[in-house]
ROROKOL-881995 format. One record per residue (C-alpha): residue in three letters; x, y, z. Coordinates in nm, 3 decimals, padded with zeros to 5 digits. Layout:
N
<rest->ALA&x->X&y->Y&z->Z>
...
END
This chain:
400
<rest->MET&x->04.549&y->10.796&z->11.676>
<rest->THR&x->04.798&y->10.588&z->11.480>
<rest->VAL&x->05.108&y->10.663&z->11.691>
<rest->SER&x->05.136&y->10.418&z->11.978>
<rest->PRO&x->05.469&y->10.439&z->12.163>
<rest->THR&x->05.583&y->10.172&z->12.403>
<rest->SER&x->05.486&y->10.207&z->12.766>
<rest->ASP&x->05.847&y->10.280&z->12.870>
<rest->ASP&x->05.875&y->10.558&z->12.611>
<rest->ALA&x->05.538&y->10.696&z->12.714>
<rest->HIS&x->05.628&y->10.712&z->13.085>
<rest->ALA&x->05.966&y->10.866&z->13.003>
<rest->GLY&x->05.806&y->11.129&z->12.781>
<rest->LEU&x->05.548&y->11.214&z->13.043>
<rest->ALA&x->05.811&y->11.238&z->13.313>
<rest->ARG&x->06.026&y->11.476&z->13.110>
<rest->SER&x->05.753&y->11.728&z->13.027>
<rest->SER&x->05.476&y->11.873&z->13.242>
<rest->ASN&x->05.131&y->11.965&z->13.124>
<rest->LEU&x->05.236&y->12.330&z->13.121>
<rest->GLN&x->05.392&y->12.282&z->12.777>
<rest->PRO&x->05.070&y->12.182&z->12.592>
<rest->VAL&x->04.873&y->12.445&z->12.784>
<rest->LEU&x->05.110&y->12.715&z->12.659>
<rest->ALA&x->05.105&y->12.569&z->12.309>
<rest->GLY&x->04.725&y->12.587&z->12.305>
<rest->ILE&x->04.725&y->12.949&z->12.423>
<rest->ILE&x->04.974&y->13.040&z->12.151>
<rest->ALA&x->04.773&y->12.855&z->11.885>
<rest->ALA&x->04.453&y->13.036&z->11.982>
<rest->PHE&x->04.625&y->13.374&z->11.984>
<rest->VAL&x->04.782&y->13.305&z->11.644>
<rest->GLY&x->04.450&y->13.191&z->11.501>
<rest->PHE&x->04.261&y->13.488&z->11.644>
<rest->ALA&x->04.503&y->13.776&z->11.600>
<rest->GLY&x->04.625&y->13.671&z->11.257>
<rest->VAL&x->04.297&y->13.683&z->11.065>
<rest->PHE&x->04.005&y->13.801&z->11.279>
<rest->THR&x->04.001&y->14.138&z->11.103>
<rest->VAL&x->03.928&y->13.949&z->10.782>
<rest->VAL&x->03.631&y->13.786&z->10.957>
<rest->LEU&x->03.492&y->14.122&z->11.073>
<rest->GLN&x->03.533&y->14.275&z->10.728>
<rest->GLY&x->03.363&y->13.973&z->10.569>
<rest->PHE&x->03.058&y->14.009&z->10.792>
<rest->ILE&x->03.029&y->14.379&z->10.715>
<rest->ALA&x->03.062&y->14.310&z->10.341>
<rest->VAL&x->02.746&y->14.093&z->10.344>
<rest->GLY&x->02.547&y->14.355&z->10.533>
<rest->ALA&x->02.628&y->14.326&z->10.904>
<rest->THR&x->02.647&y->14.631&z->11.126>
<rest->PRO&x->02.963&y->14.665&z->11.340>
<rest->ALA&x->02.767&y->14.538&z->11.641>
<rest->GLN&x->02.641&y->14.236&z->11.445>
<rest->ALA&x->02.993&y->14.166&z->11.318>
<rest->ALA&x->03.131&y->14.170&z->11.675>
<rest->SER&x->02.845&y->13.941&z->11.782>
<rest->GLY&x->02.931&y->13.701&z->11.499>
<rest->LEU&x->03.295&y->13.692&z->11.604>
<rest->LEU&x->03.192&y->13.622&z->11.964>
<rest->ALA&x->02.953&y->13.345&z->11.853>
<rest->ILE&x->03.206&y->13.154&z->11.647>
<rest->CYS&x->03.475&y->13.190&z->11.916>
<rest->ILE&x->03.240&y->13.042&z->12.178>
<rest->VAL&x->03.115&y->12.757&z->11.959>
<rest->GLN&x->03.456&y->12.659&z->11.823>
<rest->GLY&x->03.607&y->12.681&z->12.172>
<rest->LEU&x->03.343&y->12.451&z->12.318>
<rest->LEU&x->03.377&y->12.206&z->12.027>
<rest->ALA&x->03.757&y->12.195&z->12.063>
<rest->ILE&x->03.729&y->12.131&z->12.437>
<rest->GLY&x->03.458&y->11.867&z->12.409>
<rest->MET&x->03.590&y->11.668&z->12.113>
<rest->SER&x->03.956&y->11.678&z->12.216>
<rest->TRP&x->03.862&y->11.561&z->12.565>
<rest->HIS&x->03.637&y->11.285&z->12.429>
<rest->TYR&x->03.872&y->11.147&z->12.162>
<rest->ARG&x->04.199&y->11.230&z->12.343>
<rest->ILE&x->04.354&y->11.371&z->12.026>
<rest->PRO&x->04.437&y->11.737&z->11.946>
<rest->LEU&x->04.130&y->11.836&z->11.743>
<rest->SER&x->04.176&y->12.206&z->11.669>
<rest->ILE&x->03.864&y->12.392&z->11.557>
<rest->ALA&x->03.859&y->12.726&z->11.375>
<rest->TRP&x->03.640&y->12.956&z->11.171>
<rest->SER&x->03.645&y->12.952&z->10.791>
<rest->THR&x->03.889&y->13.226&z->10.692>
<rest->PRO&x->03.843&y->13.148&z->10.319>
<rest->GLY&x->03.471&y->13.185&z->10.382>
<rest->SER&x->03.525&y->13.539&z->10.510>
<rest->VAL&x->03.729&y->13.619&z->10.201>
<rest->LEU&x->03.441&y->13.481&z->09.994>
<rest->PHE&x->03.199&y->13.717&z->10.172>
<rest->ALA&x->03.412&y->14.017&z->10.084>
<rest->ALA&x->03.415&y->13.909&z->09.720>
<rest->THR&x->03.040&y->13.833&z->09.709>
<rest->GLY&x->02.915&y->14.151&z->09.874>
<rest->MET&x->02.565&y->14.218&z->10.002>
<rest->LEU&x->02.289&y->13.993&z->09.874>
<rest->ASP&x->01.931&y->14.089&z->09.799>
<rest->GLY&x->01.765&y->14.079&z->10.139>
<rest->GLY&x->02.072&y->14.190&z->10.331>
<rest->TYR&x->02.234&y->14.023&z->10.628>
<rest->ALA&x->01.933&y->13.805&z->10.715>
<rest->VAL&x->01.965&y->13.628&z->10.380>
<rest->ALA&x->02.339&y->13.579&z->10.441>
<rest->ILE&x->02.253&y->13.418&z->10.778>
<rest->GLY&x->02.024&y->13.177&z->10.594>
<rest->ALA&x->02.313&y->13.090&z->10.361>
<rest->PHE&x->02.538&y->13.025&z->10.664>
<rest->ILE&x->02.280&y->12.775&z->10.789>
<rest->GLY&x->02.262&y->12.615&z->10.444>
<rest->ALA&x->02.639&y->12.564&z->10.439>
<rest->GLY&x->02.619&y->12.403&z->10.786>
<rest->ILE&x->02.358&y->12.158&z->10.660>
<rest->LEU&x->02.582&y->12.063&z->10.367>
<rest->ILE&x->02.875&y->11.999&z->10.606>
<rest->ILE&x->02.654&y->11.769&z->10.816>
<rest->ALA&x->02.556&y->11.581&z->10.501>
<rest->ALA&x->02.924&y->11.541&z->10.410>
<rest->GLY&x->02.990&y->11.391&z->10.754>
<rest->LEU&x->02.713&y->11.137&z->10.711>
<rest->ILE&x->02.840&y->11.014&z->10.371>
<rest->LYS&x->03.115&y->10.763&z->10.454>
<rest->PRO&x->03.281&y->10.742&z->10.110>
<rest->PHE&x->03.352&y->11.112&z->10.129>
<rest->GLY&x->03.519&y->11.074&z->10.467>
<rest->LYS&x->03.740&y->10.797&z->10.330>
<rest->LEU&x->03.832&y->11.009&z->10.029>
<rest->VAL&x->03.952&y->11.309&z->10.228>
<rest->SER&x->04.139&y->11.084&z->10.472>
<rest->SER&x->04.350&y->10.911&z->10.205>
<rest->ILE&x->04.607&y->11.186&z->10.147>
<rest->PRO&x->04.971&y->11.072&z->10.090>
<rest->PRO&x->05.180&y->11.203&z->10.384>
<rest->VAL&x->05.449&y->11.348&z->10.156>
<rest->LEU&x->05.189&y->11.562&z->09.979>
<rest->ALA&x->05.035&y->11.661&z->10.310>
<rest->SER&x->05.376&y->11.780&z->10.429>
<rest->ALA&x->05.434&y->11.976&z->10.109>
<rest->MET&x->05.091&y->12.136&z->10.123>
<rest->LEU&x->05.139&y->12.243&z->10.484>
<rest->ALA&x->05.483&y->12.385&z->10.404>
<rest->GLY&x->05.333&y->12.583&z->10.116>
<rest->ILE&x->05.058&y->12.723&z->10.338>
<rest->LEU&x->05.308&y->12.825&z->10.604>
<rest->LEU&x->05.574&y->12.975&z->10.374>
<rest->GLY&x->05.416&y->13.318&z->10.341>
<rest->LEU&x->05.364&y->13.352&z->10.715>
<rest->CYS&x->05.718&y->13.240&z->10.794>
<rest->LEU&x->05.856&y->13.507&z->10.561>
<rest->ALA&x->05.673&y->13.777&z->10.757>
<rest->PRO&x->05.943&y->13.832&z->11.027>
<rest->ALA&x->06.202&y->13.921&z->10.761>
<rest->LYS&x->05.955&y->14.152&z->10.584>
<rest->ALA&x->05.868&y->14.317&z->10.915>
<rest->VAL&x->06.234&y->14.388&z->10.989>
<rest->ALA&x->06.264&y->14.557&z->10.649>
<rest->LEU&x->05.941&y->14.760&z->10.673>
<rest->GLU&x->05.918&y->14.839&z->11.047>
<rest->PRO&x->06.268&y->14.777&z->11.190>
<rest->ASP&x->06.214&y->14.977&z->11.510>
<rest->LEU&x->05.910&y->14.761&z->11.595>
<rest->ALA&x->06.008&y->14.423&z->11.452>
<rest->ILE&x->06.374&y->14.393&z->11.551>
<rest->PRO&x->06.298&y->14.386&z->11.928>
<rest->VAL&x->06.038&y->14.113&z->11.869>
<rest->VAL&x->06.280&y->13.897&z->11.667>
<rest->LEU&x->06.566&y->13.951&z->11.912>
<rest->VAL&x->06.353&y->13.855&z->12.211>
<rest->TRP&x->06.237&y->13.541&z->12.027>
<rest->ALA&x->06.597&y->13.442&z->11.942>
<rest->LEU&x->06.745&y->13.510&z->12.286>
<rest->VAL&x->06.466&y->13.356&z->12.492>
<rest->GLY&x->06.462&y->13.055&z->12.261>
<rest->ARG&x->06.824&y->12.982&z->12.346>
<rest->ILE&x->06.735&y->12.975&z->12.716>
<rest->ARG&x->06.398&y->12.800&z->12.705>
<rest->ARG&x->06.242&y->12.719&z->12.369>
<rest->ILE&x->05.883&y->12.693&z->12.492>
<rest->TRP&x->05.894&y->13.053&z->12.616>
<rest->ALA&x->06.035&y->13.201&z->12.293>
<rest->VAL&x->05.706&y->13.262&z->12.113>
<rest->PRO&x->05.510&y->13.387&z->12.418>
<rest->ALA&x->05.794&y->13.631&z->12.487>
<rest->ALA&x->05.790&y->13.748&z->12.124>
<rest->VAL&x->05.411&y->13.796&z->12.129>
<rest->ALA&x->05.428&y->13.988&z->12.458>
<rest->THR&x->05.699&y->14.208&z->12.308>
<rest->ALA&x->05.486&y->14.272&z->11.999>
<rest->ILE&x->05.192&y->14.379&z->12.218>
<rest->ALA&x->05.420&y->14.606&z->12.420>
<rest->MET&x->05.554&y->14.765&z->12.101>
<rest->ILE&x->05.200&y->14.819&z->11.970>
<rest->ALA&x->05.092&y->14.982&z->12.296>
<rest->TRP&x->05.405&y->15.197&z->12.308>
<rest->HIS&x->05.362&y->15.329&z->11.954>
<rest->ALA&x->04.981&y->15.353&z->11.964>
<rest->PRO&x->04.838&y->15.700&z->11.899>
<rest->ALA&x->04.669&y->15.879&z->12.186>
<rest->GLY&x->04.312&y->15.759&z->12.224>
<rest->GLY&x->04.372&y->15.467&z->11.990>
<rest->LEU&x->04.164&y->15.234&z->12.207>
<rest->ALA&x->03.902&y->15.493&z->12.297>
<rest->GLY&x->03.551&y->15.356&z->12.272>
<rest->ALA&x->03.656&y->14.988&z->12.292>
<rest->HIS&x->03.470&y->14.783&z->12.550>
<rest->PHE&x->03.536&y->14.438&z->12.682>
<rest->ILE&x->03.218&y->14.241&z->12.614>
<rest->PRO&x->03.063&y->14.279&z->12.267>
<rest->ASP&x->02.687&y->14.309&z->12.230>
<rest->ILE&x->02.508&y->13.987&z->12.136>
<rest->THR&x->02.260&y->14.030&z->11.854>
<rest->PHE&x->02.011&y->13.781&z->11.709>
<rest->VAL&x->01.914&y->13.787&z->11.341>
<rest->TRP&x->01.617&y->13.589&z->11.212>
<rest->PRO&x->01.745&y->13.401&z->10.905>
<rest->GLN&x->01.581&y->13.435&z->10.569>
<rest->PHE&x->01.626&y->13.169&z->10.304>
<rest->SER&x->01.670&y->13.243&z->09.937>
<rest->ALA&x->01.742&y->13.003&z->09.652>
<rest->THR&x->01.970&y->13.263&z->09.499>
<rest->ALA&x->02.166&y->13.299&z->09.822>
<rest->MET&x->02.202&y->12.923&z->09.852>
<rest->VAL&x->02.356&y->12.900&z->09.506>
<rest->SER&x->02.568&y->13.215&z->09.523>
<rest->LEU&x->02.686&y->13.192&z->09.885>
<rest->ALA&x->02.596&y->12.870&z->10.071>
<rest->VAL&x->02.735&y->12.625&z->09.815>
<rest->PRO&x->03.060&y->12.820&z->09.751>
<rest->LEU&x->03.102&y->12.862&z->10.129>
<rest->PHE&x->03.069&y->12.486&z->10.175>
<rest->ILE&x->03.318&y->12.415&z->09.895>
<rest->VAL&x->03.587&y->12.655&z->10.010>
<rest->THR&x->03.549&y->12.541&z->10.371>
<rest->MET&x->03.588&y->12.174&z->10.282>
<rest->ALA&x->03.868&y->12.230&z->10.031>
<rest->SER&x->04.067&y->12.499&z->10.209>
<rest->GLN&x->04.007&y->12.420&z->10.577>
<rest->ASN&x->03.880&y->12.069&z->10.651>
<rest->LEU&x->04.097&y->11.891&z->10.394>
<rest->PRO&x->04.423&y->12.057&z->10.508>
<rest->GLY&x->04.315&y->12.012&z->10.871>
<rest->ILE&x->04.278&y->11.637&z->10.825>
<rest->ALA&x->04.611&y->11.629&z->10.643>
<rest->VAL&x->04.786&y->11.803&z->10.933>
<rest->MET&x->04.639&y->11.555&z->11.181>
<rest->ARG&x->04.749&y->11.256&z->10.974>
<rest->LEU&x->05.092&y->11.409&z->10.922>
<rest->ASN&x->05.142&y->11.413&z->11.299>
<rest->GLY&x->05.025&y->11.055&z->11.345>
<rest->TYR&x->04.658&y->11.101&z->11.432>
<rest->GLU&x->04.349&y->10.961&z->11.263>
<rest->PRO&x->04.069&y->11.213&z->11.319>
<rest->PRO&x->03.707&y->11.089&z->11.333>
<rest->VAL&x->03.612&y->11.261&z->11.009>
<rest->GLY&x->03.238&y->11.192&z->11.008>
<rest->PRO&x->03.167&y->11.297&z->11.369>
<rest->VAL&x->03.387&y->11.606&z->11.329>
<rest->PHE&x->03.198&y->11.719&z->11.019>
<rest->VAL&x->02.861&y->11.658&z->11.185>
<rest->ALA&x->02.963&y->11.841&z->11.503>
<rest->THR&x->03.110&y->12.142&z->11.321>
<rest->GLY&x->02.807&y->12.156&z->11.090>
<rest->ILE&x->02.572&y->12.163&z->11.389>
<rest->GLY&x->02.794&y->12.424&z->11.556>
<rest->SER&x->02.780&y->12.638&z->11.241>
<rest->ILE&x->02.399&y->12.625&z->11.243>
<rest->ILE&x->02.384&y->12.720&z->11.613>
<rest->ALA&x->02.622&y->13.015&z->11.568>
<rest->ALA&x->02.454&y->13.148&z->11.251>
<rest->PRO&x->02.154&y->13.337&z->11.403>
<rest->PHE&x->02.398&y->13.524&z->11.629>
<rest->GLY&x->02.603&y->13.628&z->11.326>
<rest->GLY&x->02.855&y->13.343&z->11.316>
<rest->HIS&x->02.950&y->13.165&z->10.997>
<rest->THR&x->03.110&y->12.830&z->10.916>
<rest->ILE&x->03.312&y->12.641&z->11.176>
<rest->ASN&x->03.559&y->12.372&z->11.070>
<rest->LEU&x->03.886&y->12.195&z->11.144>
<rest->ALA&x->04.183&y->12.425&z->11.185>
<rest->ALA&x->04.470&y->12.393&z->10.939>
<rest->ILE&x->04.761&y->12.620&z->11.030>
<rest->THR&x->04.701&y->12.642&z->11.405>
<rest->ALA&x->04.642&y->12.266&z->11.415>
<rest->ALA&x->05.014&y->12.225&z->11.345>
<rest->LEU&x->05.092&y->12.402&z->11.674>
<rest->CYS&x->04.867&y->12.173&z->11.881>
<rest->ALA&x->04.933&y->11.842&z->11.702>
<rest->GLY&x->05.310&y->11.875&z->11.653>
<rest->PRO&x->05.598&y->11.780&z->11.885>
<rest->ASP&x->05.633&y->12.138&z->12.010>
<rest->ALA&x->05.304&y->12.091&z->12.195>
<rest->HIS&x->05.438&y->11.789&z->12.391>
<rest->PRO&x->05.703&y->11.523&z->12.325>
<rest->HIS&x->05.447&y->11.252&z->12.392>
<rest->PRO&x->05.167&y->11.232&z->12.131>
<rest->GLY&x->04.918&y->11.107&z->12.387>
<rest->ARG&x->04.930&y->11.438&z->12.579>
<rest->ARG&x->04.893&y->11.683&z->12.292>
<rest->TRP&x->04.514&y->11.686&z->12.319>
<rest->ILE&x->04.565&y->11.914&z->12.620>
<rest->ALA&x->04.689&y->12.182&z->12.379>
<rest->SER&x->04.360&y->12.181&z->12.186>
<rest->VAL&x->04.161&y->12.196&z->12.509>
<rest->SER&x->04.374&y->12.490&z->12.620>
<rest->ALA&x->04.318&y->12.659&z->12.284>
<rest->GLY&x->03.943&y->12.609&z->12.324>
<rest->PHE&x->03.939&y->12.782&z->12.662>
<rest->THR&x->04.155&y->13.062&z->12.523>
<rest->TYR&x->03.910&y->13.119&z->12.239>
<rest->LEU&x->03.631&y->13.162&z->12.493>
<rest->VAL&x->03.829&y->13.442&z->12.657>
<rest->LEU&x->03.937&y->13.600&z->12.328>
<rest->GLY&x->03.580&y->13.602&z->12.203>
<rest->LEU&x->03.466&y->13.804&z->12.504>
<rest->GLY&x->03.730&y->14.064&z->12.425>
<rest->ALA&x->03.657&y->14.075&z->12.052>
<rest->THR&x->03.599&y->14.449&z->12.028>
<rest->THR&x->03.900&y->14.538&z->12.243>
<rest->ALA&x->04.124&y->14.304&z->12.043>
<rest->ALA&x->03.988&y->14.450&z->11.721>
<rest->ALA&x->04.081&y->14.799&z->11.835>
<rest->LEU&x->04.432&y->14.685&z->11.935>
<rest->ILE&x->04.501&y->14.512&z->11.604>
<rest->ALA&x->04.349&y->14.800&z->11.411>
<rest->ILE&x->04.612&y->15.043&z->11.543>
<rest->ALA&x->04.900&y->14.796&z->11.494>
<rest->PRO&x->05.109&y->14.769&z->11.177>
<rest->PRO&x->04.973&y->14.449&z->11.013>
<rest->VAL&x->05.324&y->14.330&z->10.932>
<rest->LEU&x->05.408&y->14.323&z->11.305>
<rest->ILE&x->05.119&y->14.088&z->11.383>
<rest->GLN&x->05.220&y->13.870&z->11.089>
<rest->ALA&x->05.579&y->13.863&z->11.217>
<rest->ALA&x->05.474&y->13.727&z->11.556>
<rest->THR&x->05.260&y->13.467&z->11.376>
<rest->GLY&x->05.551&y->13.363&z->11.152>
<rest->LEU&x->05.786&y->13.317&z->11.449>
<rest->ALA&x->05.529&y->13.090&z->11.614>
<rest->LEU&x->05.514&y->12.871&z->11.302>
<rest->PHE&x->05.886&y->12.827&z->11.231>
<rest->GLY&x->05.900&y->12.482&z->11.393>
<rest->ALA&x->05.592&y->12.358&z->11.209>
<rest->PHE&x->05.730&y->12.486&z->10.878>
<rest->GLY&x->06.065&y->12.310&z->10.928>
<rest->GLY&x->05.897&y->11.980&z->11.010>
<rest->ALA&x->05.664&y->12.002&z->10.712>
<rest->LEU&x->05.945&y->12.087&z->10.472>
<rest->ALA&x->06.153&y->11.795&z->10.600>
<rest->GLY&x->05.860&y->11.559&z->10.547>
<rest->ALA&x->05.802&y->11.691&z->10.196>
<rest->VAL&x->06.153&y->11.602&z->10.077>
<rest->ALA&x->06.196&y->11.283&z->10.279>
<rest->HIS&x->06.133&y->11.042&z->09.988>
<rest->PRO&x->06.335&y->11.113&z->09.670>
<rest->ALA&x->06.093&y->10.919&z->09.449>
<rest->ASP&x->05.804&y->11.151&z->09.540>
<rest->ARG&x->06.006&y->11.471&z->09.569>
<rest->ASP&x->05.895&y->11.617&z->09.234>
<rest->ALA&x->05.527&y->11.568&z->09.321>
<rest->ALA&x->05.589&y->11.719&z->09.663>
<rest->MET&x->05.752&y->12.025&z->09.509>
<rest->VAL&x->05.459&y->12.070&z->09.270>
<rest->THR&x->05.229&y->12.066&z->09.572>
<rest->PHE&x->05.456&y->12.302&z->09.767>
<rest->VAL&x->05.493&y->12.574&z->09.504>
<rest->THR&x->05.125&y->12.559&z->09.407>
<rest->ALA&x->05.006&y->12.584&z->09.769>
<rest->ALA&x->05.252&y->12.869&z->09.832>
<rest->SER&x->05.151&y->13.059&z->09.519>
<rest->GLY&x->04.820&y->13.186&z->09.653>
<rest->LEU&x->04.634&y->13.109&z->09.330>
<rest->SER&x->04.259&y->13.060&z->09.339>
<rest->PHE&x->04.013&y->12.912&z->09.092>
<rest->PHE&x->03.634&y->12.904&z->09.133>
<rest->GLY&x->03.673&y->13.050&z->09.482>
<rest->ILE&x->03.882&y->12.752&z->09.599>
<rest->GLY&x->04.220&y->12.834&z->09.749>
<rest->ALA&x->04.573&y->12.727&z->09.669>
<rest->ALA&x->04.594&y->12.457&z->09.937>
<rest->PHE&x->04.341&y->12.239&z->09.755>
<rest->TRP&x->04.487&y->12.303&z->09.410>
<rest->GLY&x->04.837&y->12.229&z->09.538>
<rest->LEU&x->04.722&y->11.892&z->09.667>
<rest->ALA&x->04.536&y->11.821&z->09.343>
<rest->ALA&x->04.835&y->11.917&z->09.125>
<rest->GLY&x->05.081&y->11.715&z->09.332>
<rest->GLY&x->04.848&y->11.416&z->09.340>
<rest->ALA&x->04.803&y->11.426&z->08.962>
<rest->PHE&x->05.179&y->11.450&z->08.915>
<rest->MET&x->05.232&y->11.156&z->09.151>
<rest->LEU&x->04.980&y->10.944&z->08.962>
<rest->LEU&x->05.146&y->11.038&z->08.631>
<rest->ASN&x->05.486&y->10.932&z->08.763>
<rest->LYS&x->05.353&y->10.598&z->08.887>
<rest->ARG&x->05.173&y->10.525&z->08.562>
<rest->TRP&x->05.481&y->10.627&z->08.358>
<rest->SER&x->05.708&y->10.404&z->08.566>
<rest->ARG&x->05.483&y->10.106&z->08.498>
END
């Protein structure tokens, strides 16, 4: 970690804030990460041939592995290392569809992607490359990623005013009394509104613990080229790279090599149970690594540990949570997510425009990352960083 406050500042910060704050921040981060996109994960598994039971098993497997990794690595390194599943990977599955050989071949491709991530962690020049991101571009990229989510509360008010307005009002009023309770209160209100408006029997058939299934992997050269390699690329470009950027933006230096090796091994372990690629978190990392988690940077690792434990619980209730989200208006879930990320978005936007000389490059990164464009299966976050970096290099060369 690069931030090292004086001992007086550290003791003062610790005295002013209890460990309850990072614990709550971790719970919120896990809920945001789970509720916001887990339906995409389930749909991705089914697209490559999983049965509903196998899809639920895969969701449970990745929740358990990423939770244990977040707990273990955050505790060991004493920095907020947030671990997540590869959401872009799930989108890739939906676009790829079922391969010849079915789900077993897809499991083999998941293992192949994990092996590639381990290899990336063992190649030191690669770790140095992904760790050398200019902070102003990192801020702009994060702001671009968060923009769409932070617009969701306003969209929800327009589309579902009877459901969304109570959520936004609770967030605003509670935030004036006690800021740390604003988002939990908004999320609780959203759940209450979902339950209130749910159709009769909407949760019928849901059970608490999903079935665990084991699938013997099958390996295919075609699957490695068409799924494993693209899965590795989108995970590194759209998850690990932004995740490292978020950590550096908040003053931490993550151990890139060990993280890649650990998440690659975790991906391989989860694969036979249906799980796919595990990686550094990007969006939810901002909740655990930022000042909202704790005023003292040396205590924010507690938030990632808390998030890890929360993922263990959420994984056990995967099928019940799936049923709850399935009967909820998607815009309402997105609104609660956007409210939770307002603080992170404001900080990132401020960092993006902090240096006038680099502001044009930062804006190129911001608008590209926010655009949602995708080339070769690689998402807008990577292309935003690439475009802003190229523009920054052009400006420096032109000034010379």
